[in-house]
C-alpha positions in Angstrom: 0.1 -0.4 0.2 1.2 3.3 -0.6 1.1 6.1 1.5 -1.1 9.0 0.1 -1.2 12.7 0.2 -4.5 14.8 0.6 -4.0 18.0 -1.3 -7.1 19.6 -0.3 -6.5 21.9 2.7 -9.5 23.4 4.7 -10.0 26.4 6.0 -9.9 25.0 9.7 -6.9 23.6 8.9 -5.6 27.0 7.4 -7.1 28.6 10.3 -5.4 26.3 12.8 -1.5 26.5 11.5 -1.6 30.4 11.5 -2.5 30.4 14.9 0.0 27.7 16.0 3.3 28.6 14.1 2.1 32.7 13.0 2.5 35.0 9.9 4.4 37.9 9.7 3.7 40.2 7.0 6.3 42.6 6.2 5.1 45.0 3.0 6.1 48.3 1.7 3.6 50.4 -0.7 4.4 53.2 -2.9 1.5 54.7 -5.2 3.0 57.1 -7.7 1.9 59.3 -10.6 3.8 59.9 -13.6 6.9 58.7 -12.0 6.2 60.7 -8.7 5.9 59.0 -5.3 2.4 60.2 -3.8 1.4 57.6 -0.9 3.9 55.5 0.6 3.0 53.0 2.7 4.8 50.5 5.3 3.1 47.2 6.5 4.0 45.1 9.7 2.1 42.9 10.8 2.1 39.0 13.2 -0.7 37.1 13.0 -0.8 34.1 15.6 -2.0 32.7 18.6 -1.4 34.2 22.0 0.2 31.7 22.9 2.7 31.9 20.1 3.3 35.8 20.4 3.8 35.0 23.9 6.7 32.6 23.1 8.4 34.6 20.9 8.4 37.1 22.7 5.8 39.7 21.0 2.4 41.3 22.6 3.8 40.4 26.4 3.3 43.8 27.9 0.0 43.9 26.8 -0.8 40.8 28.2 0.3 41.3 31.4 -1.6 44.3 31.4 -5.0 42.5 30.6 -4.2 39.9 33.4 -3.8 42.4 35.7 -6.9 44.0 34.6 -8.6 40.9 35.2 -7.3 40.1 38.5 -8.3 43.6 39.7 -11.7 43.6 38.4 
């Protein structure tokens, strides 16, 4: 019997993978007309589950503040 691989990926599988492993988006966008730059956008975003973000040192201060606010409520 040969091993087979499922080529179809469900949205749930994709979301689980993104939250578990994380995705980094780093984009630069420059809009120009006639060679004249009009708008420049620099975008950096990290998408991941909180456990993954904390594991890599992202949003530690925010998490700490939220947990303290929940305890004092």
